[in-house]
LUMBADO-893971 format. One line per 2 residues: number of its first residue (from 1); their letters; for each residue x, y, z of N, C-alpha, C, O, CB. Coordinates in pm, 1 decimal. Last residue first. Glycine has a CB too. Example, Ala and Ser with C-alpha at 12.3 -4.5 7.8 and 13.67 -1.06 7.14 Angstrom:
<sites>
2> SA> 1285.0 -225.0 708.0 1367.0 -106.0 714.0 1290.0 3.0 787.0 1340.9 113.8 803.9 1408.4 -59.8 572.5  1319.0 -569.0 780.0 1230.0 -450.0 780.0 1320.0 -330.0 780.0 1423.6 -331.9 846.5 1130.8 -447.3 904.6 $
</sites>
This chain:
<sites>
55> NR> 5587.7 -97.1 4789.0 5695.5 -14.8 4786.7 5808.1 -90.8 4726.0 5918.3 -37.6 4712.5 5726.0 36.5 4919.9  5228.6 -124.2 4738.9 5387.7 -228.2 4734.7 5458.2 -118.9 4731.0 5405.8 -25.4 4670.5 5435.1 -348.1 4590.3 $
53> VK> 4929.9 -69.4 4856.6 5052.4 -46.5 4766.5 5161.6 -59.5 4796.4 5202.5 1.2 4895.4 5065.7 52.3 4723.0  4577.4 -158.8 4810.8 4715.3 -189.7 4903.6 4813.6 -143.4 4785.6 4798.0 -163.5 4665.2 4744.2 -380.1 4965.2 $
51> AL> 4301.0 38.0 4797.8 4423.3 -53.8 4704.0 4527.4 -50.3 4790.0 4566.1 54.7 4841.3 4480.7 10.2 4546.1  4002.8 69.1 4927.1 4102.5 117.4 4924.7 4219.3 8.6 4873.7 4215.6 -105.4 4920.1 4112.0 175.7 5046.9 $
49> AV> 3687.9 104.4 4724.0 3755.3 24.1 4793.6 3935.6 61.1 4801.3 3996.4 78.6 4695.7 3714.7 -111.6 4730.1  3403.1 305.4 4752.6 3515.0 275.5 4693.7 3599.7 181.1 4766.9 3578.5 179.3 4888.1 3578.0 386.4 4667.6 $
47> IN> 3057.2 252.7 4681.9 3195.6 220.7 4805.5 3321.9 251.9 4737.6 3324.4 192.1 4630.0 3215.8 39.9 4863.7  2894.9 218.0 4494.4 2899.4 342.1 4541.0 3022.2 363.5 4642.4 3070.7 472.4 4673.2 2768.1 370.1 4600.9 $
45> AR> 2936.2 14.5 4197.4 2948.9 18.3 4344.6 2980.4 170.1 4424.6 3089.2 225.3 4408.4 3067.5 -82.6 4374.3  2694.9 16.3 3991.0 2857.2 62.8 4010.1 2841.6 62.2 4133.0 2739.1 106.3 4184.9 2924.5 207.5 3950.8 $
43> RP> 2544.3 -289.3 3871.4 2501.4 -133.6 3917.5 2652.2 -110.9 4010.0 2706.3 -197.5 4078.8 2317.6 -121.2 4036.1  2570.0 -457.1 3553.8 2596.8 -443.8 3694.6 2607.9 -317.7 3756.3 2678.3 -233.0 3701.4 2704.7 -504.0 3722.5 $
41> AA> 2313.6 -467.0 3314.6 2432.0 -431.0 3322.1 2420.9 -382.9 3466.8 2332.6 -311.1 3513.8 2477.0 -336.4 3212.7  2033.4 -526.8 3303.7 2139.3 -634.2 3324.5 2241.9 -593.7 3360.1 2297.6 -663.3 3445.0 2171.1 -707.6 3228.0 $
39> KA> 1915.2 -285.0 3268.7 1849.0 -388.7 3420.4 1967.6 -503.5 3421.7 1994.0 -564.2 3525.5 1646.5 -490.9 3389.9  1997.6 -215.9 3035.2 2033.7 -131.9 3152.3 2022.7 -176.6 3275.6 2086.2 -137.9 3373.6 1969.2 -26.6 3156.1 $
37> AE> 1902.1 -389.6 2863.0 2049.9 -380.3 2873.3 2087.4 -296.6 2980.8 2203.4 -300.6 3021.9 2112.7 -329.9 2751.0  1649.7 -343.9 2882.7 1682.3 -450.8 2938.1 1835.0 -446.2 2942.1 1889.3 -506.2 3034.8 1622.3 -562.6 2871.5 $
35> EG> 1672.0 -78.9 2724.4 1587.5 -95.1 2859.0 1656.9 -221.7 2914.6 1733.2 -195.7 3007.6 1407.8 -117.6 2836.6  1753.9 -157.9 2452.9 1832.8 -78.3 2570.4 1771.5 -80.9 2685.0 1856.4 -87.7 2773.9 1855.9 63.0 2547.9 $
33> VR> 1553.4 -322.4 2385.0 1695.0 -375.1 2400.0 1768.3 -298.6 2491.8 1832.3 -343.6 2586.8 1770.7 -377.1 2273.3  1347.2 -136.4 2348.4 1375.6 -232.4 2418.7 1456.3 -307.1 2480.5 1448.1 -352.3 2594.7 1352.0 -269.4 2392.4 $
31> KL> 1458.1 29.7 2166.3 1434.3 91.9 2256.7 1414.5 -24.3 2419.0 1447.7 -6.7 2536.2 1311.5 178.1 2197.1  1481.1 -169.2 1944.2 1598.4 -90.0 2001.1 1557.2 -20.1 2135.6 1647.0 -19.8 2219.8 1648.5 22.8 1893.9 $
29> LA> 1194.8 -173.1 1888.2 1261.1 -297.7 1957.1 1399.9 -253.4 1992.5 1441.9 -314.1 2090.9 1267.2 -434.6 1859.3  1087.3 76.1 1846.6 1063.5 11.3 1952.5 1122.3 -84.3 1991.2 1123.9 -109.7 2111.7 973.8 -15.6 1956.2 $
27> IL> 1239.6 73.2 1607.0 1276.9 195.0 1722.9 1220.8 136.4 1817.1 1299.6 126.8 1911.2 1222.1 354.2 1710.9  1165.5 -119.2 1428.2 1296.3 -115.5 1474.3 1290.5 -15.6 1593.5 1360.6 -51.5 1688.1 1397.9 -75.0 1359.8 $
25> SA> 875.2 -43.9 1399.4 908.2 -167.5 1530.3 1078.0 -183.1 1554.5 1126.5 -235.9 1654.6 840.8 -354.1 1472.3  900.5 182.1 1260.3 861.8 200.6 1411.5 886.4 85.1 1481.8 915.1 87.5 1601.5 717.1 236.0 1436.0 $
23> TI> 987.3 88.3 1012.5 1077.5 165.4 1078.8 1047.5 195.6 1226.6 1135.3 227.2 1306.9 1090.1 282.1 1007.1  771.7 -84.8 956.7 916.4 -134.6 978.8 1015.6 -55.0 1071.3 1090.7 -94.4 1160.7 982.0 -140.8 845.5 $
21> FY> 581.6 99.2 932.4 554.8 13.0 1020.5 716.8 -72.1 1062.1 755.6 -106.3 1173.8 429.2 -79.6 953.3  669.7 238.0 693.8 675.4 337.6 821.1 664.8 211.9 952.0 730.1 226.9 1055.2 515.0 474.3 820.7 $
19> EK> 703.5 44.1 521.0 859.2 107.5 547.3 816.0 187.9 659.6 906.3 220.2 736.8 941.8 208.6 412.6  448.4 15.6 476.3 511.1 -66.4 532.1 610.4 -16.6 573.9 619.9 -30.1 695.9 529.1 -156.9 475.6 $
17> LL> 346.4 225.0 301.4 323.1 202.6 439.1 382.2 95.8 536.9 362.4 95.9 658.4 204.9 187.0 442.1  583.1 369.9 87.6 540.7 273.0 106.0 503.2 266.5 251.1 590.3 292.5 334.1 618.1 189.6 57.5 $
15> AE> 564.2 712.7 -34.8 640.4 612.0 52.0 538.4 490.5 45.1 424.2 507.8 2.4 673.3 668.9 219.0  588.6 971.2 -257.7 480.8 860.8 -233.5 599.1 778.7 -122.8 719.1 795.5 -144.4 415.3 756.3 -407.2 $
13> HR> 519.3 1317.8 -318.2 608.0 1240.8 -246.5 514.2 1066.1 -179.1 423.5 1051.4 -97.2 666.3 1365.6 -109.8  511.1 1543.6 -550.5 445.5 1475.5 -516.6 544.8 1376.1 -449.2 647.5 1347.5 -510.8 361.7 1445.2 -611.0 $
11> DG> 484.7 1923.9 -555.1 535.8 1795.5 -605.0 513.4 1690.8 -491.8 499.6 1720.8 -373.3 692.0 1806.3 -646.6  374.6 2142.4 -488.7 312.2 2071.3 -591.8 385.2 1913.2 -630.9 348.3 1824.2 -707.6 316.3 2174.5 -717.0 $
9> DK> 513.9 2297.5 -310.4 564.7 2306.7 -425.0 480.8 2255.2 -539.7 492.8 2294.8 -655.6 679.3 2249.7 -417.4  365.4 2202.1 -81.5 327.7 2320.0 -118.1 392.9 2347.8 -250.8 329.2 2428.3 -318.7 356.3 2415.0 -16.3 $
7> TK> 342.0 1839.0 -155.7 433.8 1954.7 -90.5 344.9 2089.2 -135.3 258.8 2075.6 -222.2 615.4 1957.6 -161.1  158.3 1565.5 -112.9 168.0 1690.9 -154.8 232.7 1788.5 -115.2 179.5 1845.1 -19.6 85.8 1727.4 -158.1 $
5> CA> 214.7 1210.2 -51.7 181.7 1368.4 -23.0 245.7 1441.3 -110.3 348.6 1414.6 -172.4 221.1 1425.0 113.6  56.0 880.5 -67.5 104.7 999.1 -136.8 92.8 1125.1 -45.1 -6.6 1148.8 23.6 24.5 1019.7 -269.9 $
3> IK> 131.3 548.6 49.3 81.2 698.5 80.0 133.9 788.8 10.0 256.7 796.5 9.9 101.5 745.8 207.8  70.1 247.9 -80.1 151.0 326.8 -103.9 61.2 479.0 -25.3 -57.1 502.8 -49.3 188.2 314.0 -273.0 $
1> M> 74.9 -107.5 2.3 -11.0 -16.9 18.9 79.6 114.2 -17.8 194.2 90.9 20.7 -76.7 -26.7 161.6 $
</sites>
């Protein structure tokens, strides 16, 4: 299925409707992957451990 848009200049722009759905699906997928990756990432420790220094 195609959708057509006319610009102010009278030009016609056609795009496939499934391109919009694919793009929206990819954006949603990347957002979900980012959220899951943030959950799986280890939290940074707020306590700093002292290191032993050898002379």
